Backbone as CSV, one residue per row, in Angstrom:
resi,resn,N_x,N_y,N_z,CA_x,CA_y,CA_z,C_x,C_y,C_z
1,MET,0.656,-32.321,-119.741,0.162,-31.588,-120.879,-0.348,-32.581,-121.902
2,ARG,-1.429,-32.243,-122.554,-1.951,-33.167,-123.560,-1.199,-33.001,-124.883
3,PRO,-1.067,-34.057,-125.649,-0.307,-34.012,-126.902,-0.872,-32.989,-127.887
4,LEU,0.034,-32.355,-128.624,-0.340,-31.359,-129.627,0.205,-31.770,-130.983
5,THR,-0.489,-31.353,-132.020,-0.019,-31.586,-133.382,0.691,-30.339,-133.888
6,ASP,1.371,-30.479,-134.991,2.030,-29.349,-135.649,1.010,-28.239,-135.899
7,ALA,-0.136,-28.594,-136.465,-1.167,-27.598,-136.791,-1.688,-26.898,-135.532
8,GLN,-1.884,-27.636,-134.444,-2.356,-27.031,-133.202,-1.334,-26.055,-132.635
9,ILE,-0.060,-26.394,-132.732,0.987,-25.504,-132.226,0.998,-24.212,-133.022
10,ARG,0.971,-24.314,-134.338,0.971,-23.120,-135.190,-0.259,-22.251,-134.926
11,ALA,-1.423,-22.882,-134.815,-2.669,-22.133,-134.586,-2.708,-21.486,-133.205
12,SER,-1.967,-22.028,-132.243,-2.020,-21.512,-130.871,-1.212,-20.235,-130.664
13,LEU,-0.325,-19.903,-131.610,0.572,-18.755,-131.430,-0.207,-17.439,-131.450
14,ILE,-0.241,-16.767,-130.300,-1.059,-15.556,-130.151,-0.309,-14.279,-130.498
15,ASN,0.998,-14.359,-130.687,1.762,-13.139,-130.955,2.695,-13.306,-132.155
16,ALA,2.294,-14.125,-133.096,3.111,-14.374,-134.279,2.316,-14.052,-135.535
17,SER,3.014,-13.565,-136.541,2.374,-13.273,-137.824,2.163,-14.575,-138.595
18,ARG,1.442,-14.486,-139.703,1.224,-15.683,-140.531,2.552,-16.246,-141.030
19,SER,3.447,-15.352,-141.457,4.737,-15.841,-141.976,5.574,-16.462,-140.854
20,GLU,5.507,-15.913,-139.646,6.230,-16.500,-138.516,5.674,-17.878,-138.171
21,ARG,4.358,-18.027,-138.246,3.750,-19.347,-138.012,4.203,-20.341,-139.080
22,LYS,4.220,-19.880,-140.329,4.596,-20.740,-141.441,6.056,-21.180,-141.334
23,ASN,6.926,-20.289,-140.860,8.360,-20.572,-140.786,8.771,-21.384,-139.568
24,LEU,7.866,-21.678,-138.664,8.161,-22.465,-137.470,8.689,-23.842,-137.873
25,THR,9.777,-24.259,-137.246,10.335,-25.590,-137.468,10.293,-26.348,-136.147
26,LEU,9.606,-27.461,-136.123,9.518,-28.268,-134.908,10.866,-28.923,-134.610
27,PRO,11.127,-29.218,-133.344,12.418,-29.825,-132.990,12.498,-31.283,-133.420
28,ALA,13.734,-31.754,-133.552,13.952,-33.178,-133.829,13.370,-33.975,-132.662
29,GLY,12.771,-35.093,-132.954,12.192,-35.932,-131.907,10.803,-35.520,-131.466
30,PHE,10.183,-34.601,-132.180,8.847,-34.118,-131.799,7.845,-35.262,-131.683
31,ASP,7.893,-36.194,-132.617,6.931,-37.304,-132.622,7.129,-38.272,-131.467
32,ASP,8.284,-38.204,-130.787,8.589,-39.133,-129.697,8.468,-38.500,-128.313
33,LEU,7.909,-37.287,-128.228,7.810,-36.603,-126.928,6.911,-37.357,-125.952
34,ASP,7.299,-37.366,-124.692,6.465,-37.912,-123.621,5.687,-36.736,-123.027
35,TRP,4.532,-36.461,-123.594,3.737,-35.294,-123.208,3.291,-35.345,-121.756
36,SER,3.200,-36.537,-121.184,2.750,-36.668,-119.787,3.777,-36.107,-118.807
37,ARG,5.013,-35.912,-119.259,6.069,-35.383,-118.392,6.401,-33.923,-118.708
38,LEU,5.524,-33.266,-119.466,5.719,-31.853,-119.795,4.651,-31.009,-119.123
39,ASP,5.076,-29.897,-118.553,4.140,-28.951,-117.946,3.819,-27.821,-118.914
40,TYR,4.656,-27.667,-119.900,4.453,-26.778,-121.038,5.351,-27.327,-122.139
41,PHE,5.127,-26.905,-123.367,5.985,-27.342,-124.463,6.796,-26.141,-124.934
42,GLY,8.103,-26.204,-124.755,8.986,-25.133,-125.187,10.135,-25.691,-125.999
43,PHE,10.518,-24.961,-127.039,11.643,-25.414,-127.870,12.232,-24.242,-128.638
44,ARG,13.509,-24.390,-128.938,14.199,-23.421,-129.791,14.060,-23.864,-131.228
45,ASP,13.843,-22.907,-132.115,13.712,-23.220,-133.537,15.070,-23.684,-134.063
46,PRO,15.155,-24.898,-134.609,16.445,-25.399,-135.076,17.029,-24.618,-136.255
47,LYS,16.203,-23.861,-136.967,16.688,-23.107,-138.125,16.933,-21.628,-137.821
48,LEU,16.358,-21.121,-136.748,16.485,-19.707,-136.393,17.091,-19.623,-134.993
49,ALA,18.355,-19.292,-134.915,19.142,-19.408,-133.685,18.542,-18.702,-132.469
50,ARG,17.955,-17.542,-132.632,17.471,-16.783,-131.471,15.959,-16.885,-131.270
51,VAL,15.275,-17.718,-132.026,13.816,-17.831,-131.944,13.437,-19.093,-131.180
52,ALA,12.444,-18.937,-130.311,11.933,-20.073,-129.538,10.413,-19.958,-129.450
53,TYR,9.788,-21.044,-129.041,8.333,-21.093,-128.914,7.984,-21.782,-127.603
54,VAL,6.923,-21.311,-126.976,6.405,-21.937,-125.766,4.899,-22.067,-125.925
55,VAL,4.375,-23.240,-125.610,2.935,-23.465,-125.629,2.527,-23.916,-124.233
56,VAL,1.556,-23.208,-123.666,1.050,-23.482,-122.325,-0.440,-23.769,-122.452
57,GLU,-0.926,-24.660,-121.621,-2.357,-24.938,-121.620,-3.051,-23.984,-120.658
58,LEU,-3.971,-23.153,-121.185,-4.765,-22.236,-120.362,-6.236,-22.545,-120.566
59,ASP,-6.938,-22.810,-119.493,-8.369,-23.102,-119.559,-8.677,-24.193,-120.581
60,GLY,-7.789,-25.210,-120.645,-8.011,-26.344,-121.523,-7.614,-26.128,-122.973
61,GLU,-7.097,-24.956,-123.309,-6.707,-24.648,-124.684,-5.224,-24.315,-124.758
62,PRO,-4.550,-24.707,-125.839,-3.140,-24.340,-125.979,-2.986,-22.861,-126.344
63,VAL,-2.065,-22.196,-125.659,-1.739,-20.804,-125.942,-0.239,-20.760,-126.212
64,GLY,0.123,-20.420,-127.437,1.514,-20.421,-127.844,2.068,-19.016,-127.985
65,MET,3.380,-18.903,-127.754,4.056,-17.610,-127.849,5.368,-17.781,-128.585
66,LEU,5.688,-16.824,-129.440,6.982,-16.770,-130.099,7.882,-15.900,-129.232
67,LEU,9.058,-16.400,-128.891,10.008,-15.655,-128.067,11.301,-15.432,-128.849
68,ARG,12.020,-14.395,-128.442,13.335,-14.127,-129.033,14.354,-14.032,-127.906
69,ARG,15.443,-14.776,-128.054,16.523,-14.737,-127.066,17.320,-13.457,-127.276
70,THR,17.638,-12.774,-126.197,18.451,-11.572,-126.313,19.863,-11.955,-126.738
71,GLU,20.554,-11.028,-127.359,21.912,-11.312,-127.835,22.906,-11.409,-126.688
72,SER,22.719,-10.583,-125.670,23.669,-10.619,-124.549,23.248,-11.670,-123.533
73,ARG,24.229,-12.171,-122.817,23.974,-13.158,-121.763,24.176,-12.477,-120.420
74,PRO,23.462,-12.917,-119.393,23.663,-12.334,-118.058,25.105,-12.535,-117.593
75,ARG,25.625,-11.561,-116.852,27.009,-11.642,-116.368,27.154,-12.617,-115.204
76,THR,26.122,-12.754,-114.426,26.137,-13.715,-113.326,25.153,-14.830,-113.660
77,ARG,25.240,-15.925,-112.944,24.350,-17.065,-113.214,22.976,-16.786,-112.614
78,PRO,21.992,-16.489,-113.449,20.647,-16.216,-112.927,19.885,-17.501,-112.622
79,GLN,18.795,-17.335,-111.915,17.910,-18.449,-111.591,16.725,-18.406,-112.550
80,CYS,16.290,-19.541,-113.016,15.142,-19.621,-113.909,13.888,-19.150,-113.169
81,SER,13.126,-18.305,-113.825,11.904,-17.766,-113.222,10.785,-18.791,-113.137
82,TRP,10.889,-19.870,-113.902,9.827,-20.865,-113.902,10.125,-22.041,-112.996
83,CYS,11.280,-22.653,-113.126,11.546,-23.847,-112.309,12.260,-23.506,-111.003
84,ASN,12.823,-22.308,-110.903,13.491,-21.846,-109.678,14.547,-22.822,-109.175
85,ASP,15.165,-23.561,-110.086,16.169,-24.547,-109.701,17.507,-23.860,-109.439
86,ILE,18.080,-24.095,-108.277,19.371,-23.474,-107.966,20.541,-24.375,-108.339
87,HIS,20.265,-25.610,-108.735,21.314,-26.539,-109.171,21.115,-26.864,-110.649
88,LEU,20.961,-25.829,-111.458,20.653,-26.020,-112.871,21.794,-26.695,-113.633
89,PRO,21.448,-27.700,-114.426,22.445,-28.337,-115.289,22.552,-27.619,-116.631
90,ASN,21.873,-26.496,-116.795,21.787,-25.805,-118.069,21.884,-24.286,-117.870
91,GLU,21.921,-23.561,-118.974,22.007,-22.106,-118.938,20.616,-21.472,-118.836
92,VAL,20.583,-20.313,-118.195,19.366,-19.505,-118.122,19.637,-18.246,-118.937
93,VAL,18.698,-17.897,-119.812,18.856,-16.732,-120.671,17.598,-15.872,-120.620
94,MET,17.719,-14.666,-121.142,16.574,-13.758,-121.225,15.901,-13.935,-122.577
95,TYR,14.606,-14.207,-122.522,13.777,-14.243,-123.722,12.808,-13.083,-123.626
96,SER,12.513,-12.477,-124.752,11.485,-11.446,-124.784,10.442,-11.857,-125.806
97,THR,9.249,-11.342,-125.629,8.171,-11.676,-126.544,7.229,-10.492,-126.670
98,LYS,6.654,-10.359,-127.851,5.652,-9.316,-128.058,4.387,-9.711,-127.306
99,ARG,3.717,-8.714,-126.771,2.400,-8.983,-126.203,1.442,-9.278,-127.354
100,ALA,0.361,-9.929,-127.054,-0.631,-10.264,-128.072,-1.459,-9.025,-128.423
101,GLY,-2.053,-9.057,-129.579,-2.990,-8.020,-129.985,-2.350,-6.688,-130.331
102,GLU,-3.129,-5.642,-130.141,-2.702,-4.285,-130.504,-1.443,-3.850,-129.763
103,ALA,-1.324,-4.207,-128.501,-0.142,-3.823,-127.723,1.132,-4.373,-128.369
104,GLY,1.105,-5.599,-128.815,2.255,-6.196,-129.474,2.552,-5.532,-130.805
105,ARG,1.517,-5.166,-131.537,1.721,-4.483,-132.806,2.341,-3.098,-132.591
106,ARG,2.105,-2.504,-131.431,2.720,-1.210,-131.083,4.154,-1.390,-130.572
107,GLY,4.585,-2.640,-130.366,5.944,-2.899,-129.917,6.083,-3.182,-128.436
108,ASP,4.977,-3.353,-127.717,5.018,-3.658,-126.281,5.489,-5.101,-126.087
109,THR,6.525,-5.268,-125.278,7.089,-6.601,-125.058,7.159,-6.908,-123.570
110,ILE,7.432,-8.162,-123.292,7.624,-8.639,-121.926,8.785,-9.630,-121.973
111,GLY,9.586,-9.672,-120.920,10.737,-10.570,-120.900,10.699,-11.523,-119.725
112,ILE,11.510,-12.577,-119.835,11.577,-13.581,-118.772,12.945,-14.264,-118.809
113,LEU,13.475,-14.551,-117.628,14.681,-15.375,-117.502,14.224,-16.815,-117.354
114,VAL,14.621,-17.662,-118.297,14.151,-19.045,-118.282,15.249,-19.953,-118.850
115,CYS,15.162,-21.225,-118.547,16.136,-22.199,-119.047,16.217,-22.105,-120.571
116,GLU,17.439,-22.011,-121.074,17.665,-21.760,-122.506,16.976,-22.786,-123.398
117,ASP,17.016,-24.053,-123.014,16.405,-25.100,-123.825,15.127,-25.653,-123.202
118,PHE,14.545,-24.899,-122.285,13.242,-25.214,-121.685,13.203,-26.582,-121.004
119,GLU,14.219,-26.845,-120.161,14.302,-28.110,-119.426,13.567,-28.073,-118.093
120,CYS,12.761,-27.071,-117.857,12.112,-26.883,-116.553,11.330,-28.112,-116.096
121,SER,10.585,-28.736,-116.998,9.784,-29.907,-116.612,10.667,-31.031,-116.083
122,GLN,11.857,-31.197,-116.660,12.801,-32.208,-116.164,13.369,-31.787,-114.817
123,ASN,13.713,-30.506,-114.688,14.337,-30.011,-113.459,13.434,-30.183,-112.243
124,VAL,12.152,-29.859,-112.386,11.261,-29.921,-111.219,10.890,-31.346,-110.840
125,ARG,11.101,-32.301,-111.714,10.769,-33.691,-111.408,11.878,-34.437,-110.676
126,LYS,13.032,-33.817,-110.532,14.103,-34.433,-109.749,13.751,-34.335,-108.272
127,LEU,13.983,-35.416,-107.542,13.730,-35.369,-106.107,14.705,-34.400,-105.443
128,PRO,14.201,-33.455,-104.664,15.111,-32.525,-103.989,15.845,-33.226,-102.849
129,PRO,16.975,-32.673,-102.432,17.677,-33.277,-101.293,16.832,-33.138,-100.025
130,SER,17.062,-34.009,-99.092,16.330,-33.956,-97.832,16.819,-32.761,-97.018
131,ALA,15.909,-31.853,-96.715,16.274,-30.615,-96.011,16.387,-30.821,-94.501
132,TYR,15.644,-31.782,-93.970,15.651,-32.059,-92.536,15.017,-33.430,-92.316
133,LEU,15.172,-33.955,-91.122,14.612,-35.258,-90.781,13.091,-35.205,-90.930
134,GLY,12.532,-36.113,-91.711,11.099,-36.157,-91.926,10.626,-35.332,-93.115
135,PHE,11.544,-34.722,-93.852,11.208,-33.910,-95.022,10.561,-34.785,-96.086
136,ASP,9.400,-34.386,-96.565,8.670,-35.146,-97.578,9.135,-34.714,-98.967
137,ARG,10.090,-35.461,-99.514,10.680,-35.116,-100.798,9.669,-35.210,-101.940
138,GLU,8.773,-36.198,-101.880,7.743,-36.356,-102.923,6.803,-35.148,-102.931
139,ALA,6.377,-34.713,-101.759,5.488,-33.549,-101.667,6.193,-32.288,-102.148
140,ALA,7.475,-32.161,-101.839,8.255,-31.005,-102.296,8.342,-31.002,-103.823
141,ARG,8.538,-32.175,-104.404,8.583,-32.274,-105.866,7.234,-31.901,-106.464
142,ASP,6.147,-32.378,-105.880,4.806,-32.040,-106.363,4.556,-30.534,-106.304
143,ARG,5.036,-29.878,-105.226,4.876,-28.421,-105.113,5.669,-27.700,-106.194
144,ARG,6.858,-28.210,-106.504,7.680,-27.594,-107.557,7.011,-27.732,-108.924
145,ILE,6.391,-28.872,-109.183,5.688,-29.083,-110.448,4.519,-28.103,-110.554
146,GLU,3.740,-27.990,-109.479,2.604,-27.050,-109.487,3.072,-25.608,-109.636
147,SER,4.173,-25.265,-108.990,4.716,-23.910,-109.095,5.169,-23.610,-110.524
148,LEU,5.789,-24.574,-111.179,6.200,-24.398,-112.570,4.991,-24.147,-113.449
149,ARG,3.968,-24.959,-113.301,2.750,-24.780,-114.114,2.152,-23.401,-113.894
150,ALA,2.064,-22.994,-112.646,1.483,-21.682,-112.326,2.323,-20.546,-112.908
151,SER,3.643,-20.669,-112.856,4.518,-19.624,-113.396,4.406,-19.518,-114.906
152,ALA,4.426,-20.650,-115.602,4.308,-20.637,-117.063,2.935,-20.119,-117.489
153,GLU,1.891,-20.547,-116.783,0.548,-20.067,-117.097,0.423,-18.567,-116.833
154,GLY,1.017,-18.089,-115.750,0.986,-16.670,-115.431,1.655,-15.835,-116.510
155,PHE,2.787,-16.318,-117.027,3.476,-15.617,-118.103,2.600,-15.574,-119.351
156,ALA,1.987,-16.698,-119.711,1.116,-16.743,-120.889,-0.078,-15.808,-120.717
157,ARG,-0.647,-15.761,-119.521,-1.767,-14.837,-119.266,-1.322,-13.384,-119.416
158,GLU,-0.120,-13.077,-118.963,0.416,-11.712,-119.067,0.610,-11.336,-120.537
159,VAL,1.136,-12.238,-121.344,1.326,-11.973,-122.771,-0.027,-11.805,-123.454
160,ARG,-0.975,-12.621,-123.084,-2.310,-12.603,-123.697,-3.189,-11.460,-123.188
161,SER,-2.858,-10.876,-122.059,-3.753,-9.919,-121.385,-4.122,-8.705,-122.216
162,SER,-3.350,-8.360,-123.205,-3.659,-7.176,-124.001,-4.578,-7.473,-125.176
163,MET,-5.009,-8.716,-125.323,-5.896,-9.072,-126.448,-7.282,-8.533,-126.233
């Protein structure tokens, strides 16, 4: 993912009001991010416990979404819909987000089970265990990275589709 500025992140939010954009707080360490190792940029707002943001690159442009974590947690350990990691070192939670445009203003939302702190880019870059003799672990990792990008982009397209 290419590096983004604070202003670009705020401007990219397709389902947030002006006040929601203004109230966005970037995470600690934002200036030190290694953007080359991110497939999307996701973070929880440090000042608003249940608010998170995800920015995905679609057609060369950043598309950002404001998400809200549900209050309840799943009773069983779910699998992240984006990284599909079955050996997760983190929690997976349900986030919901308003659709963009008129549909979102009417209250139409979409939800997703995803890593609580958006560690998907780290998860897919771990070499998977060897499944059989001759298993190409590097190729498997590359497929997981591409799958993550496609899943995050698909979600952003779904949120944006009502514009």
